ZAMIGU-179438 format. One record per residue (C-alpha): residue in one letter; chain; x, y, z. Coordinates in steps of 0.02 Angstrom, whole numbers. Layout:
<seses>
[a A [X Y Z]]
...
</seses>
This chain:
<seses>
[m A [-2362 -149 3451]]
[k A [-2247 -118 3303]]
[r A [-2306 -177 3131]]
[k A [-2187 -273 3015]]
[v A [-2221 -239 2831]]
[g A [-2165 -357 2692]]
[y A [-2197 -382 2508]]
[t A [-2189 -512 2369]]
[w A [-2103 -475 2204]]
[r A [-2210 -546 2059]]
[l A [-2108 -494 1906]]
[r A [-2063 -672 1854]]
[e A [-2246 -727 1870]]
[l A [-2311 -582 1764]]
[m A [-2178 -609 1631]]
[a A [-2229 -792 1618]]
[q A [-2412 -746 1601]]
[r A [-2371 -629 1457]]
[h A [-2249 -752 1375]]
[i A [-2101 -634 1390]]
[f A [-1943 -740 1393]]
[d A [-1826 -657 1268]]
[l A [-1731 -548 1392]]
[s A [-1550 -598 1422]]
[a A [-1495 -659 1593]]
[s A [-1384 -508 1618]]
[q A [-1526 -385 1589]]
[v A [-1642 -458 1719]]
[h A [-1511 -539 1831]]
[r A [-1561 -446 1988]]
[m A [-1745 -412 1957]]
[v A [-1797 -585 1900]]
[s A [-1683 -701 1998]]
[g A [-1719 -620 2166]]
[t A [-1823 -494 2261]]
[p A [-1750 -318 2250]]
[e A [-1745 -219 2411]]
[r A [-1745 -51 2322]]
[l A [-1803 1 2148]]
[s A [-1801 170 2062]]
[l A [-1967 244 2005]]
[q A [-1901 253 1827]]
[v A [-1871 66 1819]]
[l A [-2037 28 1906]]
[s A [-2131 138 1782]]
[a A [-2045 54 1634]]
[l A [-2091 -120 1699]]
[c A [-2273 -70 1724]]
[d A [-2277 -1 1546]]
[i A [-2198 -156 1469]]
[l A [-2309 -278 1564]]
[s A [-2467 -171 1555]]
[c A [-2491 -181 1741]]
[t A [-2492 -72 1894]]
[p A [-2368 -65 2039]]
[a A [-2498 -159 2143]]
[d A [-2487 -304 2020]]
[l A [-2298 -312 2036]]
[v A [-2289 -294 2224]]
[t A [-2407 -373 2349]]
[t A [-2382 -308 2525]]
[t A [-2406 -397 2690]]
[a A [-2403 -332 2869]]
[e A [-2388 -421 3035]]
[n A [-2344 -382 3214]]
[a A [-2157 -388 3247]]
[g A [-2048 -360 3399]]
[v A [-1939 -208 3416]]
[r A [-1769 -241 3340]]
[k A [-1620 -189 3441]]
[t A [-1472 -99 3367]]
[a A [-1296 -167 3368]]
[t A [-1258 -61 3523]]
[g A [-1404 -121 3629]]
[d A [-1577 -46 3654]]
[l A [-1645 92 3546]]
[p A [-1554 252 3594]]
[t A [-1646 401 3662]]
[p A [-1637 547 3539]]
[p A [-1523 682 3608]]
[s A [-1595 852 3649]]
[n A [-1485 938 3520]]
[v A [-1534 820 3378]]
[a A [-1565 966 3260]]
[k A [-1383 1019 3274]]
[l A [-1312 848 3234]]
[r A [-1240 816 3062]]
[p A [-1253 647 2974]]
[r A [-1107 532 3008]]
[a A [-993 516 2856]]
[a A [-991 339 2787]]
[r A [-840 252 2714]]
[i A [-830 85 2626]]
[l A [-699 -29 2703]]
[p A [-605 -159 2598]]
[d A [-712 -241 2465]]
[a A [-703 -410 2552]]
[t A [-803 -335 2700]]
[r A [-970 -413 2660]]
[g A [-1067 -547 2751]]
[t A [-1192 -569 2891]]
[c A [-1210 -416 3000]]
[p A [-1196 -463 3185]]
[g A [-1320 -327 3229]]
[c A [-1468 -368 3117]]
[g A [-1420 -538 3047]]
[q A [-1440 -485 2864]]
[d A [-1320 -523 2722]]
[r A [-1260 -350 2673]]
[a A [-1108 -242 2644]]
[l A [-1022 -207 2810]]
[p A [-937 -37 2798]]
[g A [-964 14 2979]]
[r A [-879 -34 3141]]
[h A [-959 -87 3305]]
[p A [-911 42 3438]]
[a A [-881 -94 3569]]
[d A [-778 -229 3483]]
[g A [-741 -152 3313]]
[s A [-830 -290 3216]]
[a A [-896 -249 3043]]
[i A [-1081 -198 3037]]
[c A [-1202 -135 2904]]
[t A [-1246 46 2869]]
[t A [-1413 35 2962]]
[c A [-1337 -31 3123]]
[a A [-1193 93 3108]]
[g A [-1314 238 3090]]
[f A [-1248 296 2921]]
[s A [-1360 414 2825]]
[q A [-1282 370 2658]]
[t A [-1330 209 2569]]
[f A [-1227 104 2450]]
[d A [-1368 34 2344]]
[c A [-1348 25 2156]]
[s A [-1464 150 2074]]
[r A [-1513 19 1943]]
[c A [-1522 -153 2021]]
[g A [-1523 -108 2206]]
[f A [-1373 -217 2249]]
[e A [-1280 -151 2401]]
[g A [-1092 -139 2379]]
[k A [-954 -34 2303]]
[l A [-1025 101 2190]]
[l A [-943 171 2035]]
[g A [-995 310 1915]]
[g A [-1180 352 1915]]
[r A [-1200 259 2081]]
[l A [-1195 93 1987]]
[c A [-1127 -68 2059]]
[e A [-980 -157 1979]]
[r A [-1091 -282 1886]]
[c A [-1203 -148 1810]]
[t A [-1048 -46 1763]]
[l A [-970 -199 1681]]
[t A [-1132 -230 1586]]
[d A [-1136 -52 1519]]
[r A [-955 -54 1463]]
[l A [-969 -222 1377]]
[t A [-1132 -170 1294]]
[a A [-1048 -14 1224]]
[l A [-895 -111 1164]]
[l A [-996 -250 1080]]
[d A [-1117 -127 997]]
[d A [-1131 -165 810]]
[g A [-1165 18 768]]
[t A [-1354 7 787]]
[g A [-1359 37 974]]
[r A [-1375 -150 1011]]
[v A [-1252 -288 1048]]
[r A [-1199 -387 895]]
[p A [-1319 -537 903]]
[t A [-1185 -670 880]]
[l A [-1089 -599 1030]]
[t A [-1235 -605 1153]]
[p A [-1175 -771 1230]]
[l A [-1005 -692 1263]]
[l A [-1088 -541 1347]]
[d A [-1196 -653 1458]]
[m A [-1048 -759 1512]]
[l A [-940 -609 1556]]
[v A [-1076 -517 1651]]
[a A [-1117 -673 1753]]
[m A [-941 -692 1825]]
[d A [-932 -704 2014]]
[e A [-812 -557 2029]]
[p A [-862 -419 1906]]
[r A [-714 -318 1972]]
[s A [-600 -441 1879]]
[g A [-692 -404 1717]]
[l A [-673 -217 1741]]
[s A [-487 -239 1773]]
[w A [-471 -342 1614]]
[l A [-555 -205 1511]]
[t A [-436 -71 1579]]
[m A [-279 -178 1563]]
[r A [-146 -105 1446]]
[r A [-252 52 1422]]
[g A [-187 160 1281]]
[q A [-85 20 1204]]
[p A [-133 -59 1038]]
[g A [-223 -225 1045]]
[n A [-289 -211 1222]]
[a A [-447 -305 1272]]
[s A [-564 -156 1247]]
[q A [-499 -125 1071]]
[l A [-517 -308 1023]]
[l A [-695 -315 1089]]
[r A [-740 -154 997]]
[r A [-673 -225 833]]
[l A [-773 -383 864]]
[g A [-931 -283 893]]
[l A [-909 -185 731]]
[g A [-873 -344 633]]
[q A [-695 -291 590]]
[v A [-627 -458 653]]
[p A [-708 -612 574]]
[l A [-768 -742 697]]
[t A [-646 -876 639]]
[h A [-494 -956 719]]
[d A [-383 -906 573]]
[a A [-427 -723 600]]
[f A [-378 -732 783]]
[h A [-212 -816 741]]
[e A [-162 -658 647]]
[l A [-205 -536 786]]
[q A [-75 -453 896]]
[p A [-31 -455 1037]]
[w A [-56 -642 1030]]
[r A [-85 -668 1217]]
[a A [-234 -549 1222]]
[a A [-302 -625 1062]]
[a A [-279 -802 1128]]
[h A [-371 -762 1289]]
[l A [-517 -684 1196]]
[e A [-521 -831 1074]]
[e A [-536 -953 1220]]
[l A [-676 -849 1297]]
[l A [-769 -857 1131]]
[m A [-747 -1046 1127]]
[a A [-805 -1062 1308]]
[s A [-963 -961 1270]]
[g A [-1001 -1061 1111]]
[v A [-973 -918 988]]
[l A [-823 -1008 909]]
[p A [-810 -1197 885]]
[a A [-699 -1283 1013]]
[v A [-522 -1317 953]]
[d A [-375 -1379 1056]]
[k A [-288 -1225 1124]]
[y A [-115 -1296 1090]]
[i A [-156 -1322 906]]
[c A [-213 -1140 902]]
[s A [-51 -1090 988]]
[f A [55 -1183 859]]
[q A [-42 -1110 713]]
[r A [-20 -937 787]]
[w A [168 -962 807]]
[l A [203 -1041 636]]
[p A [176 -889 521]]
[g A [300 -786 620]]
[h A [431 -921 605]]
[l A [401 -944 418]]
[a A [418 -756 392]]
[g A [598 -766 454]]
[i A [654 -894 322]]
[a A [739 -803 179]]
[d A [775 -949 61]]
[p A [619 -986 -46]]
[e A [660 -1173 -60]]
[h A [686 -1187 127]]
[l A [522 -1094 157]]
[k A [428 -1212 41]]
[t A [502 -1367 123]]
[i A [466 -1311 301]]
[k A [288 -1259 256]]
[l A [255 -1431 179]]
[f A [332 -1517 330]]
[a A [219 -1418 449]]
[t A [64 -1446 342]]
[w A [82 -1631 304]]
[r A [176 -1696 455]]
[i A [165 -1586 610]]
[l A [-15 -1524 604]]
[p A [-92 -1695 560]]
[h A [2 -1774 705]]
[l A [-60 -1638 824]]
[r A [-241 -1659 767]]
[e A [-228 -1848 782]]
[r A [-159 -1831 958]]
[a A [-299 -1710 1005]]
[d A [-432 -1830 939]]
[r A [-353 -1981 1024]]
[s A [-316 -1906 1196]]
[r A [-252 -1729 1226]]
[i A [-107 -1615 1184]]
[t A [8 -1564 1326]]
[p A [124 -1413 1331]]
[s A [273 -1529 1302]]
[v A [193 -1599 1144]]
[r A [159 -1423 1081]]
[g A [337 -1370 1123]]
[f A [412 -1522 1035]]
[a A [311 -1481 878]]
[a A [389 -1308 872]]
[e A [561 -1381 908]]
[q A [544 -1497 757]]
[i A [508 -1348 643]]
[t A [650 -1245 718]]
[c A [774 -1388 707]]
[a A [725 -1430 528]]
[t A [751 -1248 478]]
[a A [922 -1245 561]]
[f A [969 -1409 476]]
[l A [927 -1337 302]]
[h A [1033 -1182 340]]
[w A [1173 -1296 399]]
[l A [1166 -1394 236]]
[s A [1173 -1233 135]]
[a A [1331 -1182 229]]
[r A [1408 -1349 177]]
[n A [1358 -1316 -5]]
[s A [1232 -1458 3]]
[t A [1044 -1476 -12]]
[l A [911 -1593 54]]
[a A [905 -1685 -113]]
[s A [1092 -1719 -108]]
[l A [1096 -1764 76]]
[g A [1223 -1900 116]]
[q A [1263 -2011 264]]
[l A [1417 -1906 304]]
[d A [1306 -1754 324]]
[i A [1191 -1844 446]]
[d A [1337 -1914 546]]
[a A [1417 -1740 556]]
[w A [1254 -1660 615]]
[f A [1224 -1793 748]]
[a A [1404 -1774 809]]
[e A [1391 -1585 825]]
[n A [1221 -1575 913]]
[t A [1147 -1631 1078]]
[e A [1029 -1778 1101]]
[r A [884 -1657 1108]]
[g A [931 -1586 938]]
[r A [949 -1760 864]]
[t A [779 -1811 932]]
[s A [698 -1654 858]]
[l A [774 -1685 685]]
[r A [726 -1870 667]]
[p A [542 -1837 619]]
[f A [598 -1716 482]]
[l A [723 -1840 409]]
[n A [595 -1980 412]]
[w A [467 -1869 325]]
[a A [596 -1814 195]]
[m A [638 -1995 153]]
[q A [456 -2048 146]]
[s A [412 -1903 30]]
[c A [564 -1937 -82]]
[r A [648 -1772 -42]]
[c A [811 -1857 6]]
[p A [889 -2029 -28]]
[h A [800 -2181 50]]
[s A [962 -2270 94]]
[l A [1010 -2153 236]]
[f A [1033 -2224 411]]
[i A [967 -2123 559]]
[p A [1050 -2168 725]]
[a A [933 -2233 860]]
[q A [880 -2123 1003]]
[r A [967 -2141 1170]]
[i A [852 -2146 1321]]
[s A [917 -2086 1488]]
[r A [820 -2079 1652]]
[r A [851 -1977 1806]]
[p A [881 -2073 1969]]
[a A [730 -2085 2084]]
[l A [723 -2012 2258]]
[s A [769 -2126 2402]]
[e A [628 -2182 2517]]
[d A [692 -2067 2656]]
[e A [691 -1918 2537]]
[r A [515 -1960 2479]]
[l A [447 -1973 2656]]
[a A [534 -1812 2707]]
[a A [457 -1720 2559]]
[l A [285 -1790 2603]]
[g A [299 -1733 2783]]
[r A [351 -1558 2732]]
[l A [204 -1539 2612]]
[l A [81 -1597 2744]]
[t A [142 -1476 2878]]
[d A [219 -1324 2793]]
[t A [80 -1194 2782]]
[d A [195 -1071 2695]]
[v A [186 -1175 2536]]
[p A [33 -1133 2428]]
[m A [-108 -1258 2452]]
[r A [-115 -1299 2267]]
[l A [68 -1352 2264]]
[r A [50 -1453 2424]]
[v A [-95 -1554 2351]]
[a A [-11 -1581 2182]]
[g A [153 -1632 2263]]
[v A [69 -1756 2380]]
[i A [-21 -1840 2234]]
[v A [146 -1859 2144]]
[l A [236 -1927 2297]]
[l A [98 -2048 2348]]
[y A [24 -2108 2184]]
[a A [166 -2083 2057]]
[q A [52 -1985 1940]]
[p A [122 -1877 1799]]
[l A [71 -1695 1806]]
[t A [-12 -1709 1635]]
[r A [-136 -1829 1717]]
[i A [-148 -1736 1883]]
[v A [-205 -1573 1802]]
[r A [-344 -1670 1712]]
[l A [-419 -1730 1876]]
[t A [-586 -1654 1925]]
[i A [-669 -1632 2093]]
[d A [-783 -1777 2042]]
[d A [-631 -1891 2050]]
[v A [-621 -1860 2238]]
[l A [-748 -1978 2318]]
[h A [-796 -1932 2497]]
[d A [-934 -2019 2596]]
[g A [-902 -1938 2765]]
[e A [-784 -2070 2832]]
[t A [-679 -2128 2685]]
[t A [-599 -2023 2548]]
[l A [-544 -2102 2384]]
[l A [-454 -2034 2231]]
[r A [-508 -2107 2065]]
[l A [-349 -2137 1964]]
[g A [-395 -2309 1899]]
[e A [-504 -2453 1953]]
[p A [-532 -2472 2096]]
[a A [-512 -2296 2166]]
[s A [-362 -2272 2280]]
[p A [-387 -2237 2467]]
[i A [-320 -2072 2534]]
[p A [-238 -2066 2707]]
[s A [-327 -1957 2834]]
[p A [-198 -1814 2841]]
[v A [-195 -1805 2651]]
[a A [-385 -1814 2641]]
[a A [-403 -1665 2759]]
[l A [-280 -1564 2654]]
[l A [-367 -1612 2491]]
[l A [-543 -1570 2553]]
[a A [-485 -1403 2623]]
[y A [-407 -1361 2455]]
[i A [-565 -1408 2357]]
[a A [-667 -1290 2466]]
[d A [-555 -1144 2419]]
[r A [-482 -1173 2245]]
[g A [-400 -1029 2152]]
[n A [-446 -953 1982]]
[m A [-632 -974 2016]]
[n A [-695 -794 2026]]
[t A [-686 -738 1845]]
[a A [-781 -779 1686]]
[t A [-641 -899 1643]]
[n A [-684 -1040 1764]]
[q A [-834 -986 1867]]
[a A [-910 -1162 1861]]
[s A [-750 -1261 1833]]
[r A [-744 -1443 1890]]
[w A [-555 -1454 1868]]
[l A [-461 -1497 2027]]
[f A [-328 -1372 1972]]
[p A [-418 -1235 1872]]
[g A [-311 -1132 1755]]
[r A [-320 -951 1706]]
[r A [-379 -987 1529]]
[a A [-564 -1015 1492]]
[g A [-618 -1194 1525]]
[q A [-438 -1256 1542]]
[p A [-345 -1336 1689]]
[a A [-178 -1275 1751]]
[r A [-28 -1301 1638]]
[p A [74 -1454 1690]]
[d A [239 -1375 1640]]
[h A [201 -1221 1746]]
[l A [151 -1332 1893]]
[s A [310 -1434 1871]]
[a A [418 -1277 1878]]
[l A [331 -1219 2037]]
[l A [354 -1389 2120]]
[g A [538 -1385 2072]]
[e A [556 -1216 2157]]
[i A [496 -1288 2323]]
[g A [613 -1439 2309]]
[i A [499 -1572 2232]]
[p A [581 -1643 2074]]
[v A [431 -1720 1987]]
[a A [517 -1855 1884]]
[a A [623 -1917 2030]]
[a A [473 -1911 2148]]
[r A [365 -2013 2027]]
[g A [500 -2144 2010]]
[a A [517 -2163 2198]]
[a A [329 -2176 2225]]
[a A [307 -2305 2087]]
[r A [446 -2416 2151]]
[q A [378 -2409 2329]]
[q A [205 -2459 2268]]
[l A [279 -2608 2174]]
[l A [372 -2664 2330]]
[e A [212 -2665 2431]]
[l A [82 -2729 2305]]
[p A [77 -2849 2157]]
[a A [115 -2763 1994]]
[p A [-57 -2799 1914]]
[v A [-144 -2716 2061]]
[v A [-31 -2563 2048]]
[a A [-61 -2551 1860]]
[d A [-251 -2554 1879]]
[a A [-263 -2441 2032]]
[l A [-146 -2304 1969]]
[g A [-200 -2309 1787]]
[y A [-31 -2367 1721]]
[h A [-4 -2470 1564]]
[d A [54 -2648 1599]]
[k A [212 -2621 1496]]
[t A [260 -2471 1602]]
[t A [231 -2567 1763]]
[s A [329 -2716 1694]]
[r A [479 -2606 1656]]
[l A [475 -2525 1828]]
[l A [459 -2694 1910]]
[r A [607 -2765 1815]]
[e A [710 -2614 1866]]
[s A [660 -2650 2046]]
[g A [713 -2832 2030]]
[g A [540 -2912 2027]]
[t A [427 -2998 1900]]
[w A [242 -2999 1857]]
[s A [226 -3173 1933]]
[r A [273 -3113 2109]]
[y A [140 -3172 2232]]
[a A [51 -3058 2354]]
[a A [119 -3055 2531]]
[g A [61 -3196 2645]]
[d A [88 -3377 2695]]
[h A [81 -3481 2536]]
[t A [129 -3647 2621]]
[r A [-47 -3679 2684]]
[s A [-181 -3755 2570]]
[p A [-354 -3678 2559]]
[a A [-487 -3758 2666]]
[g A [-567 -3907 2580]]
[w A [-430 -3924 2451]]
[a A [-345 -4091 2416]]
[p A [-218 -4145 2283]]
[w A [-287 -4221 2124]]
[g A [-318 -4407 2141]]
[t A [-332 -4411 2331]]
[h A [-522 -4399 2330]]
[g A [-606 -4566 2348]]
[s A [-667 -4623 2178]]
</seses>
């Protein structure tokens, strides 16, 4: 009878007995959180020395009778007579995604081999490979890099070297960043990030090295001055996600990073002073107030920059007319409004209002009112056709199909859709609801199947950016959802005009349900629903569908009761 030998890994128990808890998660990720299958003698000796124990204390062995395990090809093969002349079979790692449960032995391992009968992926043992693919440090089986280290151990070494403060240790304040990056689900993504733009100034490795040496202060203002700004912005958001930097709205950071470059291009000292004051006392306070009250969207951030740009152009335009802001007259305003588009007029109004309130131009000026224009909504046939295409067209990315369906069914703006989380999808096995307001809105069965399939396989989830994200539409930036303007552009490319689709969905809801119910269920303000209802030809007092000629049971007109 064959004996089956096992063992129990007691490292965590011994560390607890000796009150050793100051090791980072990345350093003991494999040894403490699980039971290693293989361990080098050097590591084992070091652990015994640190814990003042013997290998027998760390590993307790067990043995029991076990049946003979068959190979993937059937019974155990009979050794050939010329076994001494055979050479080991060369092993090759197949695509990195080839990992899972081996059909031969049932273990979760790397599957670089191929079954000789059906060509299915099998592990090295069942394939008869003599070469192993175990990390020489942590024992994890997978793709090996230099020094026979796995991708996670390689990432740990590179980050440790980059974040070294010059003493051979990671800069203490950057330890949370190191732990977050090493714990990402796909360490290969981290290695790609470190090698991106290699040899070019301001790449990720150079920024991390400067952080480790303390050459870049750990402040938001310092990151706003770094170039290239995209690499600096991504690293700044990683530092906020790991808790190294205090959390600040990313769009405020984006505006503050953009503003110095714009100011540097203003030659006139008076114009520079005016624009700087306008940005400091009008634009930034409004952005911070918006962030505290709700949230800043890309359109809000873009409009803030447009106000600065338009105000600068207006001052240059005045100079060309031999005029200044202090001598601004009504003829100047009328001429500007006549020469520019409605977008330009809208962008200039906040600057003119601020200039009058701060006594930088005459108070008696009249600013023409803004003209509001709305795009026509889709017809009901166009809305239903778009819904059917999104539900059946598998060539459209799943993320766009889900976002488009929510727009077409529930008339939600993309700024609200990207803020939905997977907790807003309520599923009890039979019914699926989407929490947009109170009560939650029911989801039709075909849409529910599409939504649940998408949640099970969301994108942007395998890096340090969003490894535990609850967003329904995770973005590429740390802790942030997808950008609504980017999502809107992608929906437009597949033929879903968001504004027109929202209008059609809202009007259809108001035709089927009372306006107060629509307002509560979809999270709309009552004024918005009132306007849409008026445009549809209804009023708030419209009754729900049904026969209103019958009186409720037991009801009688006043005065008919015997008294």
